DRENDO-1510 file (C-alpha; in Angstrom, 1 decimal, always signed):
<recs>
REC; n; res; u; v; w
REC; 1; MET; +85.9; +139.5; +0.0 .
REC; 2; PHE; +83.9; +137.5; +2.4 .
REC; 3; GLY; +84.3; +139.8; +5.4 .
REC; 4; ARG; +83.2; +143.0; +3.6 .
REC; 5; GLN; +80.2; +141.2; +2.0 .
REC; 6; MET; +78.9; +139.5; +5.2 .
REC; 7; MET; +79.5; +142.0; +7.9 .
REC; 8; SER; +79.1; +145.8; +7.9 .
REC; 9; ARG; +81.6; +148.1; +9.5 .
REC; 10; ALA; +78.8; +149.3; +11.8 .
REC; 11; ALA; +78.3; +145.7; +13.1 .
REC; 12; VAL; +81.9; +145.3; +13.8 .
REC; 13; MET; +81.9; +148.6; +15.7 .
REC; 14; VAL; +79.1; +147.5; +17.9 .
REC; 15; CYS; +80.7; +144.3; +19.0 .
REC; 16; LEU; +84.3; +145.4; +19.3 .
REC; 17; PHE; +83.4; +148.4; +21.4 .
REC; 18; ILE; +81.9; +146.1; +24.1 .
REC; 19; ALA; +85.2; +146.3; +26.0 .
REC; 20; GLY; +87.0; +149.2; +24.5 .
REC; 21; THR; +90.5; +148.1; +25.5 .
REC; 22; ALA; +92.8; +145.7; +23.8 .
REC; 23; SER; +95.4; +143.3; +25.1 .
REC; 24; ALA; +98.9; +143.1; +23.7 .
REC; 25; ASP; +102.1; +141.2; +24.1 .
REC; 26; VAL; +104.2; +142.6; +26.9 .
REC; 27; LEU; +108.0; +142.7; +27.0 .
REC; 28; ARG; +109.4; +143.2; +30.5 .
REC; 29; VAL; +112.9; +144.9; +30.4 .
REC; 30; VAL; +115.1; +144.7; +33.5 .
REC; 31; GLU; +118.2; +146.8; +34.2 .
REC; 32; TRP; +120.6; +145.4; +36.9 .
REC; 33; ASN; +124.1; +146.0; +38.0 .
REC; 34; VAL; +124.7; +142.6; +39.6 .
REC; 35; SER; +127.7; +143.5; +41.7 .
REC; 36; THR; +130.9; +141.8; +40.3 .
REC; 37; TYR; +129.3; +138.5; +39.3 .
REC; 38; SER; +131.3; +135.4; +38.3 .
REC; 39; SER; +129.4; +132.6; +40.2 .
REC; 40; GLY; +127.4; +131.9; +43.3 .
REC; 41; ARG; +124.4; +133.7; +44.9 .
REC; 42; VAL; +122.3; +131.2; +42.9 .
REC; 43; SER; +119.3; +131.0; +45.2 .
REC; 44; GLU; +119.5; +134.7; +46.0 .
REC; 45; PHE; +119.2; +135.7; +42.3 .
REC; 46; GLN; +116.6; +133.0; +41.6 .
REC; 47; THR; +114.4; +134.2; +44.4 .
REC; 48; ALA; +114.8; +137.9; +43.5 .
REC; 49; ILE; +113.9; +137.2; +39.9 .
REC; 50; TYR; +111.2; +134.5; +40.1 .
REC; 51; GLY; +110.0; +134.8; +43.7 .
REC; 52; SER; +106.4; +135.9; +44.0 .
REC; 53; TYR; +104.7; +138.0; +46.7 .
REC; 54; GLN; +100.9; +138.8; +46.6 .
REC; 55; GLY; +100.9; +137.9; +42.9 .
REC; 56; ARG; +103.9; +140.1; +42.0 .
REC; 57; SER; +107.1; +138.7; +40.5 .
REC; 58; MET; +109.9; +140.4; +38.5 .
REC; 59; SER; +109.8; +137.6; +35.9 .
REC; 60; PRO; +111.7; +139.5; +33.1 .
REC; 61; ASP; +111.9; +138.8; +29.4 .
REC; 62; VAL; +115.2; +140.5; +28.9 .
REC; 63; ILE; +117.9; +141.6; +31.3 .
REC; 64; ILE; +120.5; +144.4; +30.6 .
REC; 65; GLY; +123.3; +143.7; +33.1 .
REC; 66; GLN; +126.6; +145.2; +34.3 .
REC; 67; GLU; +129.5; +144.1; +36.4 .
REC; 68; PHE; +130.0; +140.7; +34.9 .
REC; 69; LEU; +133.6; +139.4; +35.3 .
REC; 70; SER; +133.9; +136.8; +32.6 .
REC; 71; GLY; +132.2; +134.7; +30.0 .
REC; 72; SER; +131.9; +131.8; +32.5 .
REC; 73; GLY; +130.1; +134.2; +34.8 .
REC; 74; VAL; +127.6; +134.9; +32.0 .
REC; 75; ALA; +127.2; +131.2; +31.4 .
REC; 76; ASN; +126.6; +130.7; +35.2 .
REC; 77; PHE; +124.0; +133.4; +35.2 .
REC; 78; VAL; +122.1; +131.8; +32.3 .
REC; 79; ASN; +122.1; +128.5; +34.1 .
REC; 80; LEU; +120.7; +130.0; +37.3 .
REC; 81; LEU; +118.0; +131.7; +35.2 .
REC; 82; ASN; +117.0; +128.5; +33.5 .
REC; 83; THR; +117.0; +126.4; +36.7 .
REC; 84; ALA; +115.1; +128.8; +38.9 .
REC; 85; PRO; +111.8; +127.6; +40.3 .
REC; 86; GLY; +109.1; +129.2; +38.1 .
REC; 87; SER; +111.5; +129.9; +35.2 .
REC; 88; PRO; +110.3; +129.0; +31.7 .
REC; 89; GLY; +113.8; +127.6; +31.1 .
REC; 90; ASP; +114.2; +129.4; +27.8 .
REC; 91; TRP; +117.1; +131.9; +28.7 .
REC; 92; ALA; +120.1; +132.6; +26.5 .
REC; 93; ALA; +122.8; +135.2; +26.5 .
REC; 94; ALA; +124.2; +137.5; +23.8 .
REC; 95; PRO; +127.9; +137.1; +23.0 .
REC; 96; PHE; +130.1; +138.2; +25.8 .
REC; 97; ASN; +132.9; +140.8; +25.2 .
REC; 98; ASP; +135.7; +140.9; +27.8 .
REC; 99; GLY; +136.7; +144.5; +27.9 .
REC; 100; PRO; +138.5; +146.7; +30.4 .
REC; 101; ASP; +137.3; +146.6; +34.0 .
REC; 102; THR; +133.9; +144.8; +34.6 .
REC; 103; ASP; +131.7; +144.1; +31.6 .
REC; 104; ASN; +128.1; +144.3; +30.3 .
REC; 105; ALA; +125.9; +141.3; +29.5 .
REC; 106; PHE; +122.5; +140.8; +27.9 .
REC; 107; PHE; +120.1; +137.9; +28.6 .
REC; 108; TYR; +116.9; +137.1; +26.8 .
REC; 109; ARG; +114.1; +134.6; +26.6 .
REC; 110; THR; +114.3; +132.7; +23.3 .
REC; 111; SER; +110.6; +132.2; +23.2 .
REC; 112; LYS; +110.0; +135.9; +23.2 .
REC; 113; VAL; +112.9; +137.5; +21.3 .
REC; 114; ALA; +115.9; +136.7; +19.2 .
REC; 115; LEU; +119.1; +138.6; +18.4 .
REC; 116; ALA; +118.8; +140.7; +15.2 .
REC; 117; THR; +121.8; +140.6; +12.9 .
REC; 118; GLU; +121.1; +143.4; +10.4 .
REC; 119; LEU; +123.7; +145.7; +11.9 .
REC; 120; SER; +126.2; +143.2; +13.3 .
REC; 121; ALA; +126.9; +139.5; +12.6 .
REC; 122; THR; +126.2; +138.5; +16.2 .
REC; 123; GLY; +123.5; +141.0; +17.3 .
REC; 124; MET; +126.0; +142.6; +19.7 .
REC; 125; THR; +128.0; +145.7; +18.9 .
REC; 126; ILE; +130.8; +147.4; +20.9 .
REC; 127; VAL; +129.7; +151.0; +20.6 .
REC; 128; ALA; +132.9; +152.3; +22.1 .
REC; 129; THR; +135.8; +150.7; +24.0 .
REC; 130; GLY; +136.6; +151.9; +27.5 .
REC; 131; GLY; +140.0; +152.7; +28.9 .
REC; 132; ALA; +142.0; +155.1; +31.1 .
REC; 133; SER; +141.1; +158.7; +31.7 .
REC; 134; PRO; +140.0; +160.8; +29.8 .
REC; 135; ASN; +138.1; +157.9; +28.2 .
REC; 136; HIS; +135.1; +156.3; +30.0 .
REC; 137; PRO; +136.4; +153.3; +31.9 .
REC; 138; ARG; +134.2; +150.5; +30.5 .
REC; 139; ASN; +132.9; +149.4; +27.1 .
REC; 140; ILE; +129.5; +150.5; +25.9 .
REC; 141; ASN; +127.5; +147.6; +24.3 .
REC; 142; ARG; +124.5; +147.5; +22.2 .
REC; 143; TYR; +122.2; +144.5; +21.8 .
REC; 144; ASP; +119.8; +144.3; +18.8 .
REC; 145; ILE; +116.6; +142.2; +19.1 .
REC; 146; LYS; +113.6; +141.2; +17.1 .
REC; 147; LEU; +110.3; +139.5; +18.3 .
REC; 148; VAL; +109.9; +135.8; +17.8 .
REC; 149; ASN; +106.2; +136.0; +17.3 .
REC; 150; ASP; +106.1; +139.0; +14.9 .
REC; 151; SER; +105.0; +137.4; +11.7 .
REC; 152; THR; +105.6; +140.7; +9.8 .
REC; 153; ASP; +109.3; +140.7; +11.1 .
REC; 154; THR; +109.3; +144.5; +11.3 .
REC; 155; PHE; +109.9; +145.3; +15.0 .
REC; 156; ARG; +113.6; +146.0; +15.8 .
REC; 157; MET; +114.9; +147.4; +19.1 .
REC; 158; ALA; +118.5; +148.3; +20.2 .
REC; 159; LEU; +119.2; +148.0; +23.9 .
REC; 160; TYR; +122.3; +149.8; +25.2 .
REC; 161; SER; +124.2; +148.8; +28.4 .
REC; 162; SER; +126.3; +151.4; +30.1 .
REC; 163; HIS; +128.2; +151.5; +33.4 .
REC; 164; MET; +129.5; +155.0; +33.7 .
REC; 165; LYS; +132.3; +156.4; +35.8 .
REC; 166; ALA; +131.6; +156.7; +39.5 .
REC; 167; SER; +132.2; +159.6; +41.9 .
REC; 168; THR; +132.0; +163.4; +41.8 .
REC; 169; GLY; +134.4; +165.9; +40.4 .
REC; 170; GLY; +134.9; +167.5; +37.0 .
REC; 171; THR; +137.1; +164.7; +35.6 .
REC; 172; ASN; +134.6; +162.0; +36.4 .
REC; 173; GLN; +131.7; +164.1; +35.0 .
REC; 174; ALA; +133.7; +164.6; +31.8 .
REC; 175; ARG; +134.2; +160.9; +31.4 .
REC; 176; ARG; +130.4; +160.3; +31.9 .
REC; 177; LEU; +129.6; +163.0; +29.4 .
REC; 178; LEU; +131.9; +161.4; +26.8 .
REC; 179; GLU; +130.1; +158.1; +27.3 .
REC; 180; ALA; +126.7; +159.7; +26.9 .
REC; 181; GLN; +127.8; +161.4; +23.7 .
REC; 182; ARG; +128.9; +158.2; +22.2 .
REC; 183; ILE; +125.6; +156.4; +23.1 .
REC; 184; ARG; +123.5; +159.2; +21.7 .
REC; 185; ASP; +125.6; +159.4; +18.5 .
REC; 186; ASP; +125.1; +155.7; +18.0 .
REC; 187; ALA; +121.4; +155.9; +18.6 .
REC; 188; GLU; +121.2; +158.7; +16.0 .
REC; 189; SER; +122.7; +156.3; +13.4 .
REC; 190; LEU; +120.1; +153.5; +13.9 .
REC; 191; PRO; +117.9; +152.7; +10.9 .
REC; 192; THR; +114.6; +154.6; +10.6 .
REC; 193; GLY; +111.9; +152.8; +12.6 .
REC; 194; TRP; +114.1; +151.2; +15.1 .
REC; 195; HIS; +113.2; +151.6; +18.8 .
REC; 196; PHE; +115.9; +151.9; +21.5 .
REC; 197; VAL; +116.4; +151.6; +25.2 .
REC; 198; LEU; +119.3; +152.5; +27.5 .
REC; 199; GLY; +119.8; +150.6; +30.7 .
REC; 200; GLY; +122.6; +151.5; +33.0 .
REC; 201; ASP; +124.3; +152.3; +36.2 .
REC; 202; PHE; +124.8; +155.9; +35.3 .
REC; 203; ASN; +126.4; +157.0; +38.6 .
REC; 204; ILE; +124.7; +160.4; +38.0 .
REC; 205; ARG; +123.4; +162.3; +41.0 .
REC; 206; ASN; +121.1; +164.8; +39.4 .
REC; 207; SER; +119.4; +165.5; +36.0 .
REC; 208; THR; +121.3; +168.7; +35.4 .
REC; 209; GLU; +124.6; +166.9; +35.0 .
REC; 210; GLY; +126.0; +167.2; +31.5 .
REC; 211; ALA; +125.9; +163.5; +30.7 .
REC; 212; TYR; +122.2; +163.2; +31.6 .
REC; 213; VAL; +121.3; +166.4; +29.6 .
REC; 214; GLU; +123.2; +164.9; +26.7 .
REC; 215; LEU; +121.0; +161.8; +26.8 .
REC; 216; VAL; +117.6; +163.4; +27.3 .
REC; 217; GLY; +118.0; +167.0; +26.1 .
REC; 218; SER; +116.7; +168.4; +22.8 .
REC; 219; GLN; +119.3; +168.9; +20.2 .
REC; 220; ALA; +119.4; +169.8; +16.5 .
REC; 221; ASN; +119.2; +166.0; +15.8 .
REC; 222; ASN; +116.7; +164.4; +18.1 .
REC; 223; ASN; +116.8; +161.0; +16.4 .
REC; 224; GLY; +118.9; +159.6; +19.2 .
REC; 225; ARG; +117.2; +161.4; +22.1 .
REC; 226; PHE; +116.2; +159.4; +25.2 .
REC; 227; PHE; +113.3; +160.0; +27.5 .
REC; 228; ASP; +112.7; +159.2; +31.2 .
REC; 229; PRO; +109.4; +157.3; +31.1 .
REC; 230; ILE; +108.6; +158.3; +34.7 .
REC; 231; LYS; +109.3; +162.0; +34.1 .
REC; 232; THR; +111.3; +162.3; +37.3 .
REC; 233; PRO; +114.1; +164.8; +37.0 .
REC; 234; GLY; +115.8; +166.5; +39.9 .
REC; 235; ASN; +118.6; +166.2; +42.5 .
REC; 236; TRP; +118.2; +162.5; +43.3 .
REC; 237; ASN; +121.2; +162.1; +45.6 .
REC; 238; ASN; +120.3; +161.9; +49.3 .
REC; 239; ASN; +116.9; +163.5; +48.7 .
REC; 240; SER; +113.9; +161.9; +50.4 .
REC; 241; SER; +111.6; +163.2; +47.7 .
REC; 242; PHE; +112.9; +160.6; +45.4 .
REC; 243; ARG; +113.1; +157.8; +47.9 .
REC; 244; ILE; +110.7; +155.5; +45.9 .
REC; 245; VAL; +112.9; +155.5; +42.8 .
REC; 246; HIS; +116.2; +155.1; +44.5 .
REC; 247; THR; +118.2; +152.0; +43.6 .
REC; 248; GLN; +121.4; +152.1; +45.7 .
REC; 249; ASP; +122.3; +150.9; +48.3 .
REC; 250; PRO; +119.9; +148.1; +49.5 .
REC; 251; THR; +122.5; +146.5; +51.7 .
REC; 252; GLY; +122.8; +149.5; +54.0 .
REC; 253; ALA; +126.5; +150.4; +53.5 .
REC; 254; GLY; +125.3; +153.8; +52.3 .
REC; 255; GLY; +121.6; +153.3; +52.5 .
REC; 256; MET; +119.0; +153.9; +49.8 .
REC; 257; ASP; +119.9; +157.4; +48.6 .
REC; 258; ASP; +120.7; +157.4; +44.9 .
REC; 259; ARG; +118.9; +156.9; +41.5 .
REC; 260; PHE; +122.0; +155.6; +39.8 .
REC; 261; ASP; +120.2; +152.8; +37.9 .
REC; 262; GLN; +117.7; +153.8; +35.2 .
REC; 263; LEU; +115.9; +152.8; +32.0 .
REC; 264; LEU; +115.5; +155.4; +29.3 .
REC; 265; LEU; +113.5; +155.1; +26.2 .
REC; 266; SER; +113.4; +156.4; +22.6 .
REC; 267; GLY; +110.7; +158.9; +21.7 .
REC; 268; GLU; +108.7; +156.3; +19.7 .
REC; 269; LEU; +108.3; +154.2; +22.9 .
REC; 270; VAL; +106.7; +157.1; +24.8 .
REC; 271; ASP; +104.4; +158.6; +22.1 .
REC; 272; GLY; +101.3; +156.5; +22.8 .
REC; 273; VAL; +101.3; +155.0; +19.3 .
REC; 274; GLY; +102.4; +151.5; +18.3 .
REC; 275; PRO; +105.0; +149.7; +20.5 .
REC; 276; ASP; +105.1; +151.7; +23.6 .
REC; 277; TYR; +105.8; +152.1; +27.3 .
REC; 278; ILE; +103.0; +150.7; +29.5 .
REC; 279; GLY; +102.3; +153.7; +31.6 .
REC; 280; ASN; +101.9; +157.5; +31.3 .
REC; 281; PRO; +105.3; +159.1; +30.5 .
REC; 282; ASN; +103.7; +162.6; +30.9 .
REC; 283; VAL; +103.0; +162.0; +34.6 .
REC; 284; ALA; +105.8; +162.0; +37.2 .
REC; 285; TYR; +106.2; +159.0; +39.4 .
REC; 286; SER; +104.4; +159.1; +42.7 .
REC; 287; THR; +106.3; +160.6; +45.7 .
REC; 288; SER; +104.0; +158.8; +48.2 .
REC; 289; THR; +103.6; +155.2; +47.0 .
REC; 290; TRP; +105.6; +152.6; +45.1 .
REC; 291; ASN; +102.4; +151.2; +43.6 .
REC; 292; ASP; +101.9; +154.0; +41.1 .
REC; 293; PRO; +99.0; +153.0; +38.7 .
REC; 294; ASN; +100.4; +155.4; +36.1 .
REC; 295; HIS; +103.6; +153.4; +35.6 .
REC; 296; SER; +104.8; +149.9; +35.0 .
REC; 297; TYR; +108.3; +151.1; +36.0 .
REC; 298; ARG; +109.5; +149.8; +39.4 .
REC; 299; SER; +112.6; +149.9; +41.5 .
REC; 300; TRP; +112.2; +146.3; +42.5 .
REC; 301; GLY; +112.2; +145.8; +46.3 .
REC; 302; ASN; +112.1; +149.5; +47.2 .
REC; 303; ASP; +108.8; +150.2; +49.0 .
REC; 304; GLY; +109.9; +153.7; +49.8 .
REC; 305; THR; +110.1; +153.3; +53.6 .
REC; 306; THR; +113.9; +153.0; +54.0 .
REC; 307; PHE; +115.5; +156.2; +52.9 .
REC; 308; ASN; +119.2; +156.2; +53.9 .
REC; 309; LEU; +118.8; +152.7; +55.2 .
REC; 310; ALA; +119.0; +149.1; +53.9 .
REC; 311; ILE; +115.8; +148.0; +52.2 .
REC; 312; LYS; +113.2; +146.7; +54.6 .
REC; 313; THR; +112.8; +142.9; +54.8 .
REC; 314; THR; +110.1; +142.3; +57.4 .
REC; 315; GLY; +107.1; +144.3; +56.4 .
REC; 316; ASN; +108.3; +145.2; +52.9 .
REC; 317; THR; +105.0; +146.0; +51.1 .
REC; 318; MET; +106.3; +145.6; +47.6 .
REC; 319; VAL; +108.1; +142.2; +47.6 .
REC; 320; GLY; +107.7; +140.8; +51.1 .
REC; 321; PRO; +110.4; +139.5; +53.4 .
REC; 322; THR; +111.8; +136.6; +51.3 .
REC; 323; ILE; +112.4; +138.5; +48.1 .
REC; 324; ALA; +113.6; +141.6; +49.9 .
REC; 325; GLN; +116.2; +139.5; +51.7 .
REC; 326; ALA; +117.3; +137.8; +48.4 .
REC; 327; LEU; +117.7; +141.3; +46.8 .
REC; 328; LYS; +119.9; +142.4; +49.7 .
REC; 329; ASP; +122.0; +139.2; +49.6 .
REC; 330; SER; +122.4; +139.3; +45.8 .
REC; 331; ALA; +123.5; +143.0; +45.9 .
REC; 332; LEU; +126.6; +142.4; +48.1 .
REC; 333; ASN; +128.1; +145.5; +49.8 .
REC; 334; GLY; +127.3; +148.7; +48.0 .
REC; 335; GLY; +125.1; +147.0; +45.4 .
REC; 336; HIS; +122.1; +147.9; +43.4 .
REC; 337; LEU; +118.4; +147.1; +43.1 .
REC; 338; PRO; +117.1; +146.1; +39.6 .
REC; 339; VAL; +114.7; +148.4; +37.8 .
REC; 340; PHE; +112.1; +147.2; +35.3 .
REC; 341; LEU; +109.4; +148.4; +33.0 .
REC; 342; ASP; +106.9; +146.9; +30.6 .
REC; 343; LEU; +106.7; +147.6; +26.9 .
REC; 344; ARG; +103.6; +146.9; +24.7 .
REC; 345; VAL; +104.9; +145.1; +21.6 .
REC; 346; PRO; +103.4; +143.4; +18.6 .
REC; 347; PRO; +101.4; +141.3; +18.1 .
REC; 348; CYS; +98.6; +143.4; +19.7 .
REC; 349; VAL; +95.4; +141.3; +19.9 .
REC; 350; ALA; +92.4; +143.1; +18.4 .
REC; 351; ASP; +94.5; +146.3; +18.2 .
REC; 352; ILE; +96.1; +146.3; +14.8 .
REC; 353; ASP; +97.8; +149.7; +15.3 .
REC; 354; CYS; +99.0; +148.6; +18.7 .
REC; 355; ASP; +98.1; +151.8; +20.5 .
REC; 356; GLY; +96.5; +150.2; +23.5 .
REC; 357; SER; +92.9; +150.8; +22.7 .
REC; 358; ILE; +90.3; +149.6; +20.2 .
REC; 359; ASP; +89.1; +152.5; +18.1 .
REC; 360; ASP; +88.0; +153.3; +14.5 .
REC; 361; THR; +91.4; +152.2; +13.1 .
REC; 362; ASP; +91.0; +148.7; +14.6 .
REC; 363; ILE; +87.4; +148.4; +13.5 .
REC; 364; ALA; +88.3; +149.3; +9.9 .
REC; 365; GLY; +91.3; +146.9; +10.2 .
REC; 366; PHE; +89.1; +144.0; +11.3 .
REC; 367; ALA; +86.7; +144.7; +8.4 .
REC; 368; ASP; +89.6; +144.8; +6.0 .
REC; 369; CYS; +91.2; +141.6; +7.3 .
REC; 370; LEU; +87.9; +139.6; +7.6 .
REC; 371; ASP; +88.2; +137.5; +4.3 .
REC; 372; GLY; +86.6; +134.3; +5.5 .
REC; 373; PRO; +87.6; +130.7; +6.3 .
REC; 374; GLU; +90.6; +129.1; +4.6 .
REC; 375; VAL; +91.5; +132.4; +2.9 .
REC; 376; THR; +94.8; +134.2; +3.7 .
REC; 377; PRO; +93.8; +137.8; +4.4 .
REC; 378; ASP; +95.9; +139.3; +1.6 .
REC; 379; ALA; +93.2; +141.5; +0.1 .
REC; 380; SER; +93.4; +144.3; +2.7 .
REC; 381; PRO; +94.3; +147.7; +1.2 .
REC; 382; THR; +96.1; +148.7; +4.3 .
REC; 383; TYR; +97.6; +145.8; +6.2 .
REC; 384; LEU; +99.9; +142.9; +5.4 .
REC; 385; ALA; +98.6; +139.4; +5.9 .
REC; 386; GLY; +100.9; +138.9; +8.9 .
REC; 387; GLU; +99.5; +142.0; +10.6 .
REC; 388; CYS; +95.9; +140.8; +10.1 .
REC; 389; LEU; +96.7; +137.3; +11.5 .
REC; 390; ASP; +98.7; +138.7; +14.5 .
REC; 391; ALA; +95.8; +141.0; +15.4 .
REC; 392; PHE; +92.7; +139.0; +14.5 .
REC; 393; ASP; +93.4; +135.3; +14.0 .
REC; 394; ALA; +92.2; +134.2; +17.4 .
REC; 395; ASP; +92.1; +130.4; +16.7 .
REC; 396; GLU; +95.5; +130.6; +14.8 .
REC; 397; ASP; +94.2; +128.7; +11.8 .
REC; 398; GLY; +95.7; +131.0; +9.2 .
REC; 399; ASP; +92.6; +133.1; +8.3 .
REC; 400; VAL; +90.3; +135.7; +9.8 .
REC; 401; ASP; +86.7; +134.6; +9.8 .
REC; 402; LEU; +83.5; +134.7; +11.8 .
REC; 403; ARG; +84.9; +132.2; +14.3 .
REC; 404; ASP; +87.7; +134.7; +15.1 .
REC; 405; PHE; +85.0; +137.4; +15.4 .
REC; 406; ASP; +83.1; +135.4; +17.9 .
REC; 407; VAL; +86.3; +134.7; +20.0 .
REC; 408; PHE; +87.2; +138.4; +20.0 .
REC; 409; THR; +83.8; +139.6; +21.1 .
REC; 410; GLY; +83.9; +137.1; +24.0 .
REC; 411; ILE; +87.4; +138.1; +25.0 .
REC; 412; LEU; +86.7; +141.8; +24.8 .
REC; 413; ALA; +83.5; +141.5; +26.8 .
REC; 414; ASN; +85.3; +140.2; +29.8 .
</recs>
């Protein structure tokens, strides 16, 4: 028990509280209706995804997509992701399912995540098949992932992709409600401890519509409940108060006037504990600036200055002219902007409970895991060896010793 003999808990507390904030792995999740994609628009998508302006780039880790037309279209999109300037070149796609109408797709960086196969042989599940009215028109897909660098192999997340029926009217609303019910029912059936995300083009104009209430409302069984991480309910359609979170239409055919495209999260991703949304889900998104410090959520390319107009290219303060033009060109007529958010996921450096700050729990964890050189930290009463190594093995030599302590105090002091 080298660590508990050589270093007191008080000494660990003094050094680790130098900075008070931990770093963690970040998973950037993108939702994007790509406007009937089969091929082409290569440079446009590449610039929109990996272009940089004032240090900002979308640069996702996973993409939940809609309106793919074929398996070859999915393969073409993987290729443009891997060949884009600035890309890490490690993109792959989940199995494609050719259902009625246009289809969902899922893309992921293989150095960050892998498909999890506990619930399906391929990591992709068709939650419900679409069809003619009164059914929802398109399939609902779920993609299950795990983290590549999670040595404990305990993190699991289900990502749903949904493209709901468009247009107003009772029949269309009923078809959206059915889709929402099937998504929530499936989320309720997930194993305990799984996290989940819904990305979609909802075609919902206000938060009081039945389908949206079904997704985010409290029910007798809240295991499958979703939450809006930017806490922005309301009548989104053609309402300038929501201009900064609008996603359609960047090309100008209808102008930026709808929040059709959204990312919703499970309760455990907005509770401030463990893997979590990077942002404050208890604070509504700003109505005056896109650059809201309370949120990692962004409607990429929408700087809030073009309500009822195409997104601004020259003078766009979020993405600059080149990326803005690429977003317009990739959207085609009546298209969509992507939305993204960041999730804090294991391993969480120096932050063993992955809550975003260094506190008494992490101090005690370091003391428990500090077993000395060339000793696997398996004597901790609280944590698995993998959890100790993920959080505290700074030099990645398979132990937690004073060299790791020195590294952490240096990192955390900066």
